[in-house]
C-alpha positions in Angstrom: 64.1 87.9 143.8 61.8 84.9 143.7 60.9 85.5 140.1 64.5 85.2 138.9 64.9 82.8 136.0 68.4 83.7 134.8 71.4 84.8 136.9 74.7 86.0 135.7 77.8 85.5 137.9 80.4 88.3 137.9 84.1 88.0 138.8 83.7 89.4 142.3 81.2 86.7 143.1 83.3 83.9 141.7 86.3 85.1 143.8 84.2 85.4 147.0 82.9 81.9 146.3 86.4 80.4 145.7 88.3 82.2 148.5 87.1 80.9 151.9 88.8 83.9 153.7 86.9 86.4 151.6 84.5 88.4 153.8 81.5 87.6 151.5 82.3 83.9 151.0 79.5 82.5 153.1 76.9 84.8 151.6 77.9 83.9 148.1 78.0 80.2 148.8 74.5 80.5 150.3 73.2 82.3 147.2 74.9 79.9 144.8 73.2 77.0 146.7 69.9 78.8 146.7 69.9 79.5 143.0 71.3 76.2 141.8 68.8 74.3 143.8 65.9 76.3 142.3 67.0 75.4 138.8 67.8 78.9 137.8 69.8 79.2 134.6 73.3 80.3 135.7 75.4 82.3 133.2 78.8 83.7 133.1 81.2 84.7 130.3 84.7 83.7 129.1 85.8 87.2 130.0 84.6 86.7 133.6 86.4 83.3 133.7 89.6 84.9 132.4 89.4 87.7 135.0 88.6 85.2 137.8 91.4 82.8 137.1 93.9 85.7 136.8 92.8 87.4 140.0 92.7 84.1 142.0 96.2 83.2 140.7 97.7 86.6 141.4 95.9 87.4 144.7 95.1 84.1 146.4 97.5 81.6 144.7 97.6 79.0 141.9 95.9 76.3 144.0 92.7 78.4 144.4 92.8 79.2 140.7 93.2 75.6 139.7 90.3 74.6 142.1 88.1 77.2 140.4 89.1 75.9 137.0 88.2 72.3 138.0 84.9 73.3 139.5 84.0 75.5 136.6 84.8 72.9 133.9 82.7 70.3 135.7 79.8 72.7 136.1 79.9 73.6 132.4 80.1 70.0 131.4 77.1 69.1 133.6 75.3 72.1 132.2 74.9 73.7 135.7 76.5 76.9 134.2 76.2 78.4 130.8 79.3 80.1 129.5 78.7 82.8 126.9 81.6 83.5 124.7 82.3 87.2 123.8 82.2 87.5 120.0 83.0 90.5 117.8 79.5 91.9 118.0 79.4 91.7 121.8 82.7 93.4 122.0 81.7 96.1 119.5 78.6 96.9 121.6 80.7 96.9 124.8 83.0 99.5 123.3 79.9 101.7 122.7 78.9 101.2 126.4 82.3 102.2 127.6 81.9 105.5 125.7 78.4 106.0 127.0 79.4 105.4 130.7 82.9 106.9 130.5 82.2 108.9 133.7 81.8 105.6 135.7 84.4 103.1 136.8 83.5 100.5 134.2 85.8 97.9 132.6 85.6 96.3 129.2 84.6 93.0 131.0 81.8 94.9 132.8 80.6 96.3 129.5 80.6 92.9 127.8 78.7 91.5 130.8 76.0 94.2 130.4 75.7 93.4 126.6 75.3 89.7 127.5 72.8 90.4 130.2 70.7 92.4 127.7 71.1 90.0 124.8 70.1 86.9 126.8 67.5 88.7 128.9 69.2 87.8 132.1 67.2 89.0 135.2 70.0 89.6 137.7 73.7 89.7 138.3 75.4 88.3 141.3 78.2 90.8 142.0 79.9 92.7 144.7 80.5 95.6 142.3 78.1 98.5 142.8 78.9 100.0 139.4 76.3 97.8 137.7 73.5 99.2 139.9 74.7 102.8 139.0 73.8 102.1 135.3 70.5 100.4 136.1 71.4 96.7 136.1 69.6 94.6 138.8 72.0 93.0 141.3 71.8 91.4 144.7 71.9 94.7 146.7 72.1 93.1 150.1 75.6 92.0 149.3 76.8 95.5 148.4 78.5 97.6 151.1 
């Protein structure tokens, strides 16, 4: 993974990063530090941010959601993280992916993420979701159980 130039952060990784009691918290924090310190381009999408804020607010509490929002806004402002906005074309291509992978557990947000990974030539996704690997997307496999 030393040749990674671009990394995409998925919802599951953001949640593990934000929730200290998550079983993968320390692994994710370590990986964030490693990739941020190596000047890797870090990407995520507005769909991922939406999902993350919602899940943190519902599952962990508003305080954690607000902390994530504050961290995320600062990181984007400082250009530590690039947020890609899902447009009509990305969504259209994602709908096609949903049809193609209809036999997999695959959400619309997962599909828009795959389109973004391909469009921006992103090398790797940081995720705890094994479904990306099932369709040929490179992820950090040591995190997957």
